[in-house]
Structures are given as C-alpha cells and as structure tokens.
TORTIMAR-310795 format. One record per residue: x, y, z of N, C-alpha, C in turn; residue in three letters; residue number from 1. Coordinates in steps of 0.05 Angstrom, whole numbers, plus 32768, in hexadecimal, padded with zeros to 4 digits. Each point is the difference from the previous one (the first is absolute). Example, Ala and Ser with C-alpha at 12.3 -4.5 7.8 and 13.67 -1.06 7.14 Angstrom:
2
[atom [8108, 7F8E, 809C], [7FEE, 8018, 8000], [8012, 8018, 8000], "ALA", 1] [atom [7FF9, 8015, 7FF2], [8010, 8018, 8001], [7FF1, 8016, 800E], "SER", 2] 
//
This chain:
213
[atom [8012, 7FE9, 7FFE], [7FED, 8015, 8002], [8014, 801C, 8001], "UNK", 1] [atom [7FF7, 8011, 7FF0], [8011, 8017, 7FFD], [8003, 8011, 8018], "UNK", 2] [atom [8018, 8009, 8008], [8004, 800F, 8017], [7FEE, 8018, 8004], "UNK", 3] [atom [7FF9, 800D, 7FEA], [7FF0, 8017, 7FFF], [7FE5, 7FFA, 800A], "UNK", 4] [atom [7FF6, 7FE9, 7FFB], [7FE8, 7FF7, 8008], [7FFF, 7FFA, 8020], "UNK", 5] [atom [8017, 7FF3, 8007], [8002, 7FF7, 801D], [8001, 8018, 800F], "UNK", 6] [atom [800B, 8015, 7FF7], [8005, 8017, 8011], [7FE6, 800E, 8008], "UNK", 7] [atom [7FEC, 7FFD, 7FF0], [7FE6, 800F, 8007], [7FEC, 7FF1, 800F], "UNK", 8] [atom [8002, 7FE8, 8004], [7FED, 7FEF, 800F], [7FFF, 800B, 801D], "UNK", 9] [atom [7FE6, 8007, 8008], [7FFD, 800C, 801A], [8004, 801F, 8001], "UNK", 10] [atom [8004, 800B, 7FEA], [8004, 801D, 7FFE], [7FE9, 800B, 7FF2], "UNK", 11] [atom [7FFF, 801B, 8001], [7FEA, 800D, 7FF2], [800C, 801A, 7FF1], "UNK", 12] [atom [7FF5, 8007, 7FEC], [8006, 8017, 7FF0], [7FF2, 8018, 800B], "UNK", 13] [atom [800A, 8018, 8007], [7FF3, 8014, 800D], [800D, 8019, 7FFA], "UNK", 14] [atom [7FF4, 8018, 8003], [800D, 8019, 7FF8], [8017, 8005, 8012], "UNK", 15] [atom [8013, 800F, 7FF6], [8019, 8009, 800E], [7FF8, 800C, 801C], "UNK", 16] [atom [800B, 7FF8, 8014], [7FFB, 800B, 801B], [7FEA, 7FF2, 800E], "UNK", 17] [atom [7FF0, 7FED, 7FF4], [7FEC, 7FF4, 800D], [8008, 7FEC, 8014], "UNK", 18] [atom [8016, 7FF3, 7FFA], [8009, 7FEF, 8015], [800A, 800C, 8019], "UNK", 19] [atom [800D, 8017, 7FFD], [8007, 8012, 801A], [7FE6, 800B, 800A], "UNK", 20] [atom [7FED, 8008, 7FF2], [7FE6, 8009, 800D], [7FF4, 7FEA, 8012], "UNK", 21] [atom [7FFE, 7FE8, 7FF5], [7FF3, 7FED, 8011], [800D, 7FF8, 8015], "UNK", 22] [atom [801C, 8005, 8003], [800F, 7FFC, 8017], [7FFB, 8013, 8016], "UNK", 23] [atom [7FF1, 8017, 7FF9], [7FFB, 8014, 8014], [7FE6, 7FFF, 800A], "UNK", 24] [atom [7FEE, 7FF0, 7FF5], [7FE3, 8002, 8009], [7FF9, 7FF7, 801A], "UNK", 25] [atom [800F, 7FEA, 8009], [7FFB, 7FF6, 801D], [8005, 8016, 8013], "UNK", 26] [atom [8015, 800F, 7FFD], [8008, 8017, 8012], [7FEA, 8014, 7FFF], "UNK", 27] [atom [7FF8, 800A, 7FE9], [7FED, 8014, 7FFC], [7FE7, 7FF9, 800E], "UNK", 28] [atom [7FF5, 7FE7, 7FFB], [7FE7, 7FF8, 800D], [8002, 8000, 801E], "UNK", 29] [atom [8017, 7FF8, 800A], [8002, 7FFE, 801E], [7FFD, 801D, 800B], "UNK", 30] [atom [8009, 8014, 7FF5], [7FFC, 8018, 800A], [7FE5, 800E, 8001], "UNK", 31] [atom [7FED, 7FF1, 7FF6], [7FE3, 800C, 7FFC], [7FF1, 7FF2, 8018], "UNK", 32] [atom [7FEF, 800E, 800E], [7FED, 7FF3, 8011], [7FEB, 7FF0, 7FF4], "UNK", 33] [atom [7FF8, 7FEB, 800B], [7FEB, 7FF0, 7FF3], [7FE7, 8011, 7FF7], "UNK", 34] [atom [7FFC, 8015, 800F], [7FE7, 8010, 7FFA], [8005, 800E, 7FE2], "UNK", 35] [atom [8017, 7FFF, 7FF8], [8004, 800C, 7FE5], [7FF2, 7FF0, 7FEB], "UNK", 36] [atom [7FF6, 7FE8, 8006], [7FEF, 7FF4, 7FEB], [7FE3, 8007, 8001], "UNK", 37] [atom [7FF7, 800D, 7FEA], [7FE4, 8008, 8000], [7FEE, 7FED, 800A], "UNK", 38] [atom [7FEF, 8006, 8014], [7FED, 7FEF, 800A], [8009, 7FE6, 800E], "UNK", 39] [atom [801D, 8001, 8005], [800B, 7FE8, 800B], [7FF7, 7FE4, 7FF1], "UNK", 40] [atom [8002, 8005, 7FE4], [7FF9, 7FEA, 7FEF], [8014, 7FE8, 8009], "UNK", 41] [atom [7FF6, 7FE9, 8001], [8010, 7FE8, 800A], [8017, 7FFC, 7FED], "UNK", 42] [atom [7FFD, 8002, 7FE8], [8017, 7FFC, 7FED], [8016, 8013, 8003], "UNK", 43] [atom [7FFB, 801C, 8005], [8010, 8012, 8005], [8011, 7FFB, 801A], "UNK", 44] [atom [7FF0, 7FF9, 8013], [800B, 7FFB, 801D], [8015, 7FE6, 7FFE], "UNK", 45] [atom [7FF6, 7FEB, 7FED], [8011, 7FEC, 7FFD], [801D, 8004, 7FF3], "UNK", 46] [atom [7FFF, 8013, 7FED], [8018, 800A, 7FF1], [8011, 800F, 8017], "UNK", 47] [atom [7FF7, 800D, 800F], [800E, 800F, 8015], [800B, 7FED, 8016], "UNK", 48] [atom [7FF2, 7FED, 8007], [8008, 7FEC, 8014], [8017, 7FEF, 7FF2], "UNK", 49] [atom [7FFC, 7FF8, 7FE7], [8017, 7FEF, 7FF5], [801A, 8012, 7FFD], "UNK", 50] [atom [7FFD, 8017, 7FF8], [8018, 8011, 7FFE], [800C, 8005, 801B], "UNK", 51] [atom [7FF0, 8001, 8017], [800A, 8005, 801A], [8012, 7FE9, 800A], "UNK", 52] [atom [7FF7, 7FE5, 7FF9], [800C, 7FEB, 8007], [801C, 7FFE, 7FF1], "UNK", 53] [atom [8001, 8006, 7FE6], [8017, 7FFE, 7FF0], [8014, 8014, 800C], "UNK", 54] [atom [7FF8, 801A, 8007], [8014, 8014, 8009], [800A, 7FF9, 801A], "UNK", 55] [atom [7FF1, 7FF2, 8011], [800A, 7FF8, 801B], [8016, 7FEB, 7FFE], "UNK", 56] [atom [7FFF, 7FEF, 7FEB], [8019, 7FF0, 7FFA], [8016, 8010, 7FF3], "UNK", 57] [atom [7FFB, 8011, 7FED], [8016, 800D, 7FF2], [800F, 8013, 8013], "UNK", 58] [atom [7FF4, 800A, 8016], [800C, 8011, 8013], [800C, 7FF5, 801B], "UNK", 59] [atom [7FFC, 7FE5, 8001], [8009, 7FF1, 8019], [801D, 7FFF, 8000], "UNK", 60] [atom [800E, 800E, 8012], [801D, 7FFE, 8000], [800D, 7FE7, 800A], "UNK", 61] [atom [7FEC, 7FF1, 800D], [800D, 7FEA, 8009], [8000, 7FE8, 7FED], "UNK", 62] [atom [7FF8, 8004, 7FE8], [7FFE, 7FEB, 7FEC], [801A, 8003, 7FEC], "UNK", 63] [atom [800F, 7FE9, 7FFC], [8012, 8002, 7FEC], [7FF4, 7FFF, 7FE6], "UNK", 64] [atom [800F, 8008, 7FEB], [7FF3, 8000, 7FE4], [7FF2, 7FE8, 7FF6], "UNK", 65] [atom [800B, 7FE6, 8005], [7FF3, 7FE8, 7FF6], [7FE7, 7FFE, 800F], "UNK", 66] [atom [8000, 8002, 801A], [7FE6, 7FFD, 8010], [7FEC, 8012, 7FF8], "UNK", 67] [atom [8007, 801B, 7FFC], [7FEF, 8018, 7FF7], [7FF2, 7FF9, 7FE4], "UNK", 68] [atom [8011, 7FF6, 7FEE], [7FF4, 7FF8, 7FE6], [7FF0, 7FEB, 8000], "UNK", 69] [atom [8007, 7FEA, 8013], [7FF0, 7FE9, 8002], [7FE4, 8007, 800C], "UNK", 70] [atom [7FFE, 8012, 8015], [7FE7, 8008, 800B], [7FEF, 800F, 7FEF], "UNK", 71] [atom [8010, 8010, 7FEF], [7FF1, 8013, 7FEC], [7FF3, 7FEE, 7FEB], "UNK", 72] [atom [800E, 7FEB, 7FF5], [7FF3, 7FEF, 7FEF], [7FE5, 7FF2, 800A], "UNK", 73] [atom [8004, 7FF9, 801B], [7FE9, 7FF3, 800D], [7FE8, 8014, 8001], "UNK", 74] [atom [8004, 801A, 8002], [7FEB, 8013, 8003], [7FF4, 8003, 7FE2], "UNK", 75] [atom [8011, 7FFF, 7FEC], [7FF4, 8002, 7FE6], [7FEE, 7FE9, 7FFA], "UNK", 76] [atom [8007, 7FE9, 8008], [7FF0, 7FE6, 7FFA], [7FE9, 8000, 8011], "UNK", 77] [atom [8000, 800F, 8016], [7FE9, 8000, 8013], [7FEA, 800F, 7FF3], "UNK", 78] [atom [8008, 8018, 7FF6], [7FEC, 8014, 7FF4], [7FFA, 7FFE, 7FE3], "UNK", 79] [atom [8011, 7FF0, 7FF1], [7FF9, 7FFD, 7FE3], [7FF1, 7FE6, 7FFC], "UNK", 80] [atom [7FEE, 8000, 7FEE], [7FF3, 7FE5, 7FF9], [8012, 7FF2, 7FEB], "UNK", 81] [atom [8012, 7FF2, 800A], [8013, 7FF4, 7FE9], [7FF1, 7FEF, 7FF0], "UNK", 82] [atom [7FEF, 7FF0, 800A], [7FF2, 7FE9, 7FF0], [7FF1, 800E, 7FE9], "UNK", 83] [atom [7FF0, 8015, 8004], [7FF1, 800F, 7FEF], [8012, 800C, 7FEA], "UNK", 84] [atom [8015, 800D, 800A], [8011, 800D, 7FED], [8010, 7FEC, 7FEF], "UNK", 85] [atom [8005, 7FEA, 800A], [800D, 7FE7, 7FF1], [7FEF, 7FFC, 7FE8], "UNK", 86] [atom [7FE5, 7FFA, 8006], [7FEE, 7FF9, 7FEC], [7FFD, 8016, 7FEA], "UNK", 87] [atom [7FFF, 8019, 8007], [7FFF, 8017, 7FED], [8019, 8002, 7FF2], "UNK", 88] [atom [8018, 7FFF, 800A], [8016, 8004, 7FEE], [8006, 7FEA, 7FED], "UNK", 89] [atom [7FF4, 7FE8, 8003], [8004, 7FE9, 7FEF], [7FEA, 8005, 7FE9], "UNK", 90] [atom [7FEA, 800D, 8004], [7FEB, 8004, 7FEE], [7FF3, 7FE6, 7FF6], "UNK", 91] [atom [7FFC, 7FFF, 7FE6], [7FF1, 7FE9, 7FF1], [800F, 7FE6, 8006], "UNK", 92] [atom [801A, 8002, 8004], [8011, 7FE7, 8002], [7FF9, 7FF0, 8019], "UNK", 93] [atom [7FF1, 800F, 8014], [7FFA, 7FF0, 801B], [7FEC, 7FEB, 7FF9], "UNK", 94] [atom [7FEB, 8005, 7FF3], [7FEF, 7FE9, 7FF9], [800B, 7FEA, 7FF1], "UNK", 95] [atom [8015, 8004, 7FF0], [800D, 7FEB, 7FF1], [8012, 7FEF, 8011], "UNK", 96] [atom [8007, 8004, 8016], [8012, 7FF4, 8013], [7FF2, 7FEC, 8011], "UNK", 97] [atom [800F, 7FEB, 8009], [7FF2, 7FEE, 8013], [7FFE, 8009, 801C], "UNK", 98] [atom [7FF1, 7FF8, 8011], [8001, 8009, 801F], [801C, 7FFE, 800B], "UNK", 99] [atom [8010, 7FED, 7FFA], [801A, 7FFB, 800B], [8010, 8017, 7FF5], "UNK", 100] [atom [7FFF, 8007, 7FE6], [8013, 8016, 7FF7], [7FF6, 801A, 800B], "UNK", 101] [atom [7FE7, 8003, 8006], [7FF6, 801B, 800C], [800B, 8001, 801D], "UNK", 102] [atom [7FFD, 7FE8, 800E], [800D, 8005, 801A], [801C, 8005, 8002], "UNK", 103] [atom [800E, 7FF1, 7FEF], [801D, 8005, 7FFF], [8008, 801D, 7FFA], "UNK", 104] [atom [7FF0, 800B, 7FED], [8004, 801E, 7FF9], [7FF8, 8010, 8016], "UNK", 105] [atom [7FEB, 7FFD, 800E], [7FF6, 800F, 8013], [8017, 8004, 8017], "UNK", 106] [atom [8008, 7FE9, 8008], [8015, 7FFC, 8016], [8019, 8011, 7FFA], "UNK", 107] [atom [8009, 7FFD, 7FE7], [8017, 800F, 7FF5], [7FFA, 801C, 7FFD], "UNK", 108] [atom [7FEA, 8009, 7FF6], [7FFA, 801B, 7FFC], [7FFE, 8010, 8018], "UNK", 109] [atom [7FF9, 7FF4, 8018], [8002, 8010, 8018], [801A, 800C, 8007], "UNK", 110] [atom [8015, 7FF4, 7FF8], [801A, 8009, 8006], [8006, 8016, 7FE8], "UNK", 111] [atom [7FF6, 7FFD, 7FEA], [8004, 8014, 7FEB], [7FF0, 801B, 8008], "UNK", 112] [atom [7FEA, 7FFB, 8009], [7FEF, 8018, 8008], [800B, 800D, 8016], "UNK", 113] [atom [800C, 7FF4, 8015], [800D, 800D, 8016], [801A, 800F, 7FF7], "UNK", 114] [atom [800B, 7FF4, 7FEB], [801B, 800E, 7FF6], [7FF8, 801A, 7FF0], "UNK", 115] [atom [7FE7, 7FFE, 7FF0], [7FFA, 8017, 7FF2], [7FF8, 8018, 8013], "UNK", 116] [atom [7FF3, 7FFB, 8014], [7FF7, 8017, 8011], [8015, 8007, 8017], "UNK", 117] [atom [8011, 7FEB, 8006], [8017, 8008, 8012], [8013, 8014, 7FF1], "UNK", 118] [atom [8005, 7FFB, 7FE8], [8010, 8011, 7FF1], [7FF6, 801E, 7FFE], "UNK", 119] [atom [7FE5, 8000, 7FFE], [7FF5, 801C, 7FFF], [7FFC, 800E, 8017], "UNK", 120] [atom [7FF9, 7FF3, 8018], [7FF9, 800B, 8018], [8016, 8002, 8014], "UNK", 121] [atom [8017, 7FF1, 7FFC], [8014, 7FFE, 8015], [800C, 801B, 8008], "UNK", 122] [atom [8004, 8010, 7FED], [800C, 801B, 8006], [7FEC, 8016, 7FFE], "UNK", 123] [atom [8005, 8014, 8011], [7FEA, 8016, 7FFE], [800C, 801A, 8008], "UNK", 124] [atom [7FF6, 8014, 7FF9], [8007, 801D, 8007], [7FE7, 800C, 8011], "UNK", 125] [atom [7FFC, 8018, 7FFB], [7FEE, 8010, 800F], [7FE9, 800F, 7FEF], "UNK", 126] [atom [7FF9, 7FF3, 7FEA], [7FEA, 800A, 7FF0], [7FE8, 8002, 800F], "UNK", 127] [atom [7FEE, 8014, 7FFB], [7FE5, 8002, 800D], [7FEA, 7FF3, 7FEF], "UNK", 128] [atom [7FF1, 7FF1, 800F], [7FE8, 7FF1, 7FF2], [7FE7, 800B, 800C], "UNK", 129] [atom [7FEC, 8003, 7FF0], [7FE3, 8007, 8008], [7FED, 7FEC, 7FF7], "UNK", 130] [atom [7FF1, 7FF4, 8010], [7FEC, 7FED, 7FF9], [7FE8, 8013, 7FF4], "UNK", 131] [atom [7FFD, 7FFE, 7FE6], [7FE8, 8010, 7FF2], [7FE3, 7FF1, 8005], "UNK", 132] [atom [8000, 7FE9, 8003], [7FE7, 7FF2, 8001], [8002, 7FE5, 7FF7], "UNK", 133] [atom [7FE8, 7FF4, 7FFD], [7FFD, 7FE6, 7FF5], [7FEB, 7FFF, 7FE9], "UNK", 134] [atom [8001, 7FEB, 7FEF], [7FEC, 7FFC, 7FED], [7FFB, 7FE3, 7FF9], "UNK", 135] [atom [7FEB, 7FF7, 7FF8], [7FFE, 7FE5, 7FF4], [8012, 7FF7, 7FEA], "UNK", 136] [atom [800C, 7FE9, 8002], [8012, 7FF8, 7FE9], [7FEF, 7FEC, 7FF2], "UNK", 137] [atom [800D, 7FE9, 7FF7], [7FF4, 7FE9, 7FF4], [7FEE, 7FF4, 8019], "UNK", 138] [atom [7FED, 7FEF, 7FF9], [7FF0, 7FF4, 8015], [800F, 7FF2, 8015], "UNK", 139] [atom [7FFA, 800C, 8018], [800C, 7FF3, 8016], [801A, 8011, 800A], "UNK", 140] [atom [8007, 8014, 7FF0], [801B, 800E, 8006], [7FF9, 801D, 8006], "UNK", 141] [atom [800E, 800C, 8015], [7FFE, 801D, 8003], [801A, 800B, 7FFB], "UNK", 142] [atom [8001, 8016, 7FF3], [8016, 8011, 7FF7], [8007, 8015, 8016], "UNK", 143] [atom [8016, 7FFF, 800C], [8007, 8015, 8013], [8013, 8014, 7FF2], "UNK", 144] [atom [7FF4, 801A, 7FFA], [800F, 8013, 7FF1], [8011, 8013, 8011], "UNK", 145] [atom [8019, 8001, 7FF8], [8013, 8011, 800E], [800F, 8013, 7FEC], "UNK", 146] [atom [800B, 8014, 800D], [8012, 8012, 7FF1], [801A, 8002, 8010], "UNK", 147] [atom [8015, 7FFE, 7FF4], [801A, 8002, 800B], [800E, 8017, 7FF5], "UNK", 148] [atom [800B, 8013, 800F], [8011, 8016, 7FF5], [801C, 7FFE, 800C], "UNK", 149] [atom [8014, 8005, 7FEF], [801B, 7FFE, 8005], [8007, 8017, 8016], "UNK", 150] [atom [8015, 7FFE, 800F], [8006, 8013, 8014], [8003, 801E, 7FF7], "UNK", 151] [atom [8009, 8000, 7FE7], [8004, 801C, 7FF4], [7FE4, 800B, 7FF6], "UNK", 152] [atom [7FEE, 7FEF, 7FFC], [7FE7, 8008, 7FF6], [7FFD, 8001, 7FE1], "UNK", 153] [atom [8018, 7FF9, 7FF3], [8002, 8002, 7FE4], [7FF2, 7FEC, 7FEF], "UNK", 154] [atom [7FF7, 7FEA, 800E], [7FF4, 7FE7, 7FF2], [7FEB, 7FF4, 800F], "UNK", 155] [atom [7FEC, 7FF9, 7FF7], [7FE8, 7FF3, 800D], [7FF9, 7FE7, 7FF2], "UNK", 156] [atom [7FFB, 7FE9, 800E], [7FF9, 7FE8, 7FF4], [7FE5, 7FF9, 800B], "UNK", 157] [atom [7FF1, 7FF1, 7FEF], [7FE6, 7FF3, 8008], [8007, 7FE4, 8006], "UNK", 158] [atom [7FFA, 7FF5, 8017], [8005, 7FE4, 8006], [7FE6, 7FF4, 800B], "UNK", 159] [atom [7FF7, 7FEA, 7FF4], [7FE9, 7FF4, 8007], [8004, 7FE4, 800B], "UNK", 160] [atom [7FF4, 7FF9, 8017], [8001, 7FE6, 800D], [7FE8, 7FF2, 7FFC], "UNK", 161] [atom [8002, 7FE6, 7FF2], [7FE7, 7FEE, 7FFB], [7FFF, 7FEF, 8017], "UNK", 162] [atom [7FE9, 8002, 800D], [7FFA, 7FF2, 8018], [7FE8, 7FEC, 7FFD], "UNK", 163] [atom [8005, 7FE8, 8005], [7FEA, 7FEE, 7FFC], [7FFA, 7FF3, 801A], "UNK", 164] [atom [7FE6, 7FF8, 8006], [7FF7, 7FF3, 8018], [7FF0, 8010, 8011], "UNK", 165] [atom [7FF0, 7FF2, 8012], [7FF1, 800E, 8015], [8011, 800B, 8015], "UNK", 166] [atom [7FF4, 8012, 8012], [800C, 800A, 8015], [800B, 7FEC, 8015], "UNK", 167] [atom [801B, 7FFF, 8005], [800C, 7FED, 800E], [800C, 7FEB, 7FF1], "UNK", 168] [atom [7FFB, 7FFF, 7FE5], [800C, 7FEA, 7FF0], [800C, 800D, 7FE6], "UNK", 169] [atom [8007, 801A, 8001], [800C, 800D, 7FE8], [801B, 7FF8, 7FFA], "UNK", 170] [atom [8002, 8001, 7FE4], [801D, 7FF8, 7FF5], [8003, 8014, 7FE7], "UNK", 171] [atom [8019, 8006, 7FFD], [8006, 800F, 7FE8], [8005, 7FEF, 7FE6], "UNK", 172] [atom [7FF6, 8008, 7FEA], [8003, 7FEE, 7FE9], [8010, 8011, 7FE9], "UNK", 173] [atom [8007, 801A, 8005], [800D, 8012, 7FEF], [8007, 8018, 800A], "UNK", 174] [atom [8016, 800E, 7FF7], [8007, 801A, 8003], [8003, 800E, 7FE6], "UNK", 175] [atom [7FF3, 8017, 7FFB], [8001, 800E, 7FE8], [800C, 801B, 8003], "UNK", 176] [atom [8015, 8007, 7FF1], [800F, 801B, 8002], [7FFB, 800D, 7FE4], "UNK", 177] [atom [7FF3, 8019, 8003], [7FFC, 8010, 7FEA], [7FF5, 7FED, 7FE9], "UNK", 178] [atom [7FEC, 7FEE, 8005], [7FF5, 7FF1, 7FEB], [800F, 7FE5, 7FF9], "UNK", 179] [atom [8015, 7FFC, 800C], [8010, 7FE8, 7FFA], [7FFC, 7FEB, 8015], "UNK", 180] [atom [7FF3, 7FEC, 7FF8], [7FFC, 7FE8, 8012], [8016, 7FEE, 8004], "UNK", 181] [atom [8009, 7FFA, 8019], [8014, 7FEE, 8004], [7FF7, 7FE3, 7FF8], "UNK", 182] [atom [7FE7, 7FFA, 8007], [7FFA, 7FE3, 7FF8], [7FFC, 7FFC, 7FE3], "UNK", 183] [atom [7FFA, 8014, 7FF2], [7FFC, 7FFF, 7FE3], [801D, 7FFF, 7FF3], "UNK", 184] [atom [8011, 800E, 8009], [801A, 8001, 7FF4], [800E, 7FE5, 8005], "UNK", 185] [atom [7FFB, 7FF6, 8019], [800B, 7FE5, 8006], [7FF5, 7FEA, 7FEE], "UNK", 186] [atom [7FE7, 8004, 7FFA], [7FF3, 7FEE, 7FEE], [800C, 7FFF, 7FE3], "UNK", 187] [atom [8008, 801C, 7FF8], [800A, 8004, 7FE6], [801D, 7FF4, 7FFF], "UNK", 188] [atom [8010, 8002, 8015], [801A, 7FF5, 8003], [7FFE, 7FE2, 7FFE], "UNK", 189] [atom [7FEF, 7FF3, 800D], [7FFC, 7FE3, 8000], [7FF7, 7FF5, 7FE7], "UNK", 190] [atom [7FF1, 8010, 7FEF], [7FF2, 7FF5, 7FE8], [8017, 7FF4, 7FED], "UNK", 191] [atom [8014, 800E, 7FFF], [8017, 7FF6, 7FEC], [8008, 7FE7, 8004], "UNK", 192] [atom [8007, 7FF6, 801A], [8009, 7FE5, 8004], [7FE9, 7FEC, 7FFC], "UNK", 193] [atom [7FE7, 8008, 8005], [7FE8, 7FEF, 7FFE], [7FFD, 7FFB, 7FE1], "UNK", 194] [atom [8002, 8014, 7FF0], [7FFE, 7FFE, 7FE3], [8015, 7FEF, 7FF3], "UNK", 195] [atom [8019, 8002, 800B], [8016, 7FF1, 7FF4], [7FFB, 7FE2, 8008], "UNK", 196] [atom [7FF6, 7FFC, 8016], [7FFD, 7FE3, 800A], [7FE6, 7FF6, 7FFA], "UNK", 197] [atom [7FF2, 800D, 7FEE], [7FE4, 7FF9, 7FFA], [7FEB, 7FFD, 8015], "UNK", 198] [atom [8003, 8014, 8012], [7FF0, 8000, 8015], [8006, 7FEC, 801A], "UNK", 199] [atom [8017, 7FF7, 7FFC], [800B, 7FED, 8018], [8005, 800F, 8019], "UNK", 200] [atom [7FEF, 7FFC, 8014], [8002, 800E, 8019], [8017, 7FF6, 8010], "UNK", 201] [atom [800C, 7FE8, 7FFB], [8016, 7FF5, 800E], [801C, 8011, 7FF6], "UNK", 202] [atom [7FFF, 8006, 7FE6], [8017, 8013, 7FF7], [8002, 801A, 8010], "UNK", 203] [atom [7FE9, 800D, 8004], [8003, 8018, 8010], [8004, 7FFA, 801B], "UNK", 204] [atom [7FF7, 7FEA, 800D], [8008, 7FFA, 801E], [801D, 7FFB, 8000], "UNK", 205] [atom [800C, 7FF1, 7FED], [801D, 7FFB, 8001], [8010, 801A, 7FFC], "UNK", 206] [atom [7FF8, 8014, 7FEF], [800B, 8018, 7FFD], [8003, 8010, 801A], "UNK", 207] [atom [7FE8, 7FFF, 800E], [7FFE, 8012, 8019], [8015, 7FF1, 8015], "UNK", 208] [atom [7FFD, 7FE7, 8001], [8012, 7FF1, 8013], [801D, 8006, 7FFA], "UNK", 209] [atom [8007, 8003, 7FE5], [801C, 8006, 7FFB], [800B, 8019, 800B], "UNK", 210] [atom [7FED, 8011, 8004], [8007, 801F, 800E], [8000, 7FFC, 801B], "UNK", 211] [atom [7FFA, 7FEA, 800D], [8001, 7FFD, 801D], [7FE6, 8009, 800D], "UNK", 212] [atom [7FE9, 8000, 7FF0], [7FE7, 8003, 800C], [7FF0, 7FEB, 800E], "UNK", 213] 
//
C-alpha cells in the first residue's frame, strides 16, 4: 500500500489553523459558567461538562505526559459515540461486511478516533468561546452552536458540536469547524482504501492497526 495512503488513515483534511483551534476549545469552554448555555439546554451543558473533564486532565501537574495522554484518550472515548461514528465513516461498505469484520473494525476504530481528537484537543491557548445556542440537527441530534474568537480578535470561527442521545446519555458524533465536518472528512480519507480493496473492511482495519491505533 502506498505510503501516501497510509499516512492519512485516521486523519482529516481541514482548513489551515483548524487543528490549533480545536486544541483550544476545551479551555475556552471551561472558562464559561454553565449558565452560558441558553436555557441550560442539556446538550450545551453536556459539551461544557465534557470540556471541563478534559481540561482537568490537561492541567493536572501530577500527571506525566504518558498518563495525561492516556487519560485524555479515555475521556474522548467516553464522550464520543465511537460505534456510531465507525458505521458512518465506512458508509455503504458497512452493510457489505460480515458481523465479524464489523466488530474487528469497531474495536480498531476506537483507537483511531481517540488519536484523531487527541491530536486536535491536546494543546490549547486562551481563545474565547461563546455558546450561541442550540438547534435541531438530523433526527436525534442536537447541534450546539459556538463561536470562538482568537486572543487578538482578528479571527472568529464557528464551531458546532453534534450531540446525540437523551439527557444523561449524550454522546458526541461530530465536531464541525467553519462548515468542515471531522466525521465526513474522515469518511473521505477512508474511502480511498475501501475502493482499492473493493470494499474490504479488513483492509482498512489492517491499515489502522499498522498506525498503532
């Protein structure tokens, strides 16, 4: 398999600066009181809570780097619906796979998902974030709408958090920055190896494993 293909598994294509931006979101959310969510919408409060848990790990001086990264990955997997995202990123190839292939891919994809979001959220600065409100997304999904301004105020980003599940059972299924979906771009990245392997899910599973996911 070409090195150029292997290099992108588990990655997403995104606008310049988006990776650094996502790395600051947890900090920005932590600085907001929960009441900043209009009407205390449960999805907005969930996003706030998830970010608070993440930042408590990132700022814990007692944790060595390996332990900090490990705990941070665990938080990602707690708050993201890895199973639902796995089915989405595979797209139509999911139904062409056996239950055993699906299970192997889901287990491996958890590591890939944790790597994707750990890369983006692990570092942060002091950008300011404002929760603008929520709106209905696709059936069963609430979109938490936020705006992030850089410290100098020269740039503003629209960041949307896709939250699925009833109160108390919420999970994130996507993060969208200025209209660019992390889940959709991951799907696009994975589509190339699935096409080359004629939809073989095992080939994608092996590629992810080769990257240590």
